[in-house]
C-alpha positions in Angstrom: -76.4 -53.0 -1.8 -73.6 -52.1 0.5 -73.1 -49.3 3.0 -69.9 -47.2 3.1 -68.9 -45.0 6.0 -66.0 -42.6 6.1 -63.6 -43.3 9.0 -60.8 -40.9 8.1 -59.9 -39.1 4.9 -58.0 -42.2 3.8 -60.1 -45.0 5.4 -63.6 -46.3 4.8 -65.7 -48.9 6.6 -67.6 -51.0 4.1 -70.5 -53.3 5.0 -71.3 -56.0 2.3 -74.9 -56.8 1.5 -74.9 -60.1 3.6 -73.8 -58.2 6.8 -76.4 -55.5 6.2 -79.2 -58.0 5.7 -78.1 -60.0 8.8 -78.4 -56.9 11.0 -81.6 -55.5 9.3 -83.4 -58.8 9.9 -83.5 -57.9 13.7 -84.8 -54.3 13.4 -87.3 -53.6 16.1 -90.3 -52.5 14.0 -92.9 -53.8 16.4 -93.4 -53.0 20.1 -92.8 -56.7 21.1 -89.5 -57.1 19.4 -86.4 -57.2 21.7 -83.0 -55.7 21.1 -80.6 -57.9 19.2 -76.9 -57.8 18.5 -73.6 -59.5 17.8 -70.1 -58.9 16.6 -68.7 -57.6 13.3 -66.5 -60.0 11.4 -64.4 -59.0 8.3 -61.1 -57.9 7.1 -58.6 -55.1 6.8 -57.9 -54.8 3.1 -54.3 -55.1 1.9 -52.8 -52.1 0.0 -55.5 -49.8 1.4 -56.7 -48.6 4.8 -60.3 -49.8 4.2 -62.0 -52.2 6.5 -64.8 -54.6 5.2 -67.5 -56.1 7.3 -68.3 -59.4 5.6 -70.6 -61.0 8.2 -72.0 -60.5 11.7 -73.0 -62.9 14.4 -76.7 -62.9 15.2 -78.5 -63.3 18.5 -77.7 -66.5 20.4 -79.9 -68.4 22.8 -77.5 -67.5 25.6 -77.9 -63.8 25.1 -80.3 -61.8 27.3 -82.7 -59.7 25.3 -85.4 -57.2 26.2 -87.2 -54.3 24.6 -84.5 -51.8 25.7 -81.6 -54.0 26.5 -79.2 -56.6 25.1 -76.5 -58.6 26.8 -74.1 -60.4 24.5 -73.1 -63.8 25.7 -69.7 -65.4 25.3 -71.0 -67.5 22.4 -70.3 -64.6 20.0 -66.6 -64.8 20.9 -66.6 -68.5 20.4 -68.2 -68.0 16.9 -65.6 -65.3 16.0 -62.7 -67.6 17.1 -64.1 -70.4 15.0 -64.4 -68.2 12.0 -60.8 -67.1 12.5 -59.7 -70.7 12.5 -61.8 -71.8 9.6 -60.6 -68.9 7.4 -56.9 -69.4 8.1 -56.6 -66.4 10.4 -58.1 -63.9 7.9 -61.5 -63.1 9.5 -61.0 -60.2 12.0 -63.1 -59.1 14.9 -64.1 -55.5 14.0 -66.6 -54.4 16.7 -70.1 -54.9 18.1 -73.5 -54.2 16.7 -77.0 -54.0 18.2 -80.5 -52.7 17.6 -82.5 -49.8 19.1 -86.3 -49.4 19.0 -86.0 -45.9 17.6 -86.0 -44.6 14.0 -82.7 -42.7 14.2 -80.6 -44.5 16.9 -78.2 -42.9 19.3 -75.9 -44.6 21.8 -76.9 -44.8 25.5 -74.5 -44.5 28.4 -74.7 -48.2 28.8 -73.7 -48.6 25.1 -70.6 -46.4 25.6 -69.5 -48.3 28.7 -69.9 -51.6 26.8 -67.8 -50.2 24.0 -65.1 -48.9 26.3 -65.0 -52.4 27.9 -64.7 -54.0 24.5 -61.7 -51.8 23.7 -59.9 -52.6 26.9 -60.6 -56.3 27.1 -61.1 -57.7 23.6 -58.3 -58.8 21.3 -58.4 -57.1 17.9 -56.2 -55.8 15.1 -55.8 -52.0 14.6 -56.4 -49.1 16.9 -60.2 -48.9 16.9 -63.4 -50.8 16.9 -66.7 -50.0 15.2 -70.2 -49.9 16.7 -73.2 -49.8 14.4 -76.6 -49.3 16.0 -79.5 -50.5 13.8 -82.6 -48.3 14.2 -86.0 -48.7 12.7 -85.2 -46.4 9.7 -81.4 -46.0 9.8 -78.1 -47.6 10.7 -75.6 -45.2 12.4 -72.0 -46.2 13.1 -69.6 -44.9 15.8 -65.9 -45.7 16.3 -63.9 -45.7 19.4 -60.1 -45.7 19.4 -57.7 -47.3 21.9 -56.7 -43.8 23.0 -60.3 -42.9 24.0 -61.4 -40.9 20.9 -65.1 -41.4 20.1 -66.8 -40.2 16.9 -69.6 -41.0 14.6 -68.8 -42.1 11.0 -70.5 -40.3 8.1 -72.3 -42.4 5.6 -71.0 -41.8 2.1 -73.6 -41.0 -0.6 -74.9 -44.1 -2.5 -73.9 -44.4 -6.1 -76.6 -43.7 -8.7 
């Protein structure tokens, strides 16, 4: 299973099965489960505009988690930098993910501020970052560009 989202008419964002499973493992299905999150790691495909999310970081002990809040610690950046080194500079930082305790998630004002901060302070390849929110029943993805554009990606229909 993979998820594919349309970024532009010539670009797709593709989540491989491992990345999807890593995020879904932290869905907030019960009232006592806290928000979780991490960073997206993957690659920009050569000879195409497509971007692939191969893995994500998962919650760290140094994160602050509550039912309706998640603070990502610096440990996620450390992991991303380690993966970059281990994979001969081929693993790229692509964005941030987190969960919401709602079936069909939508970004909060705090989420949007966090995303703007990531765009202005984080080091990344390309002109945008991606921001999936994992809800109880659905994963929705937004993108934000370096020039301030903000939009939701449309999930492509699953094959057969």
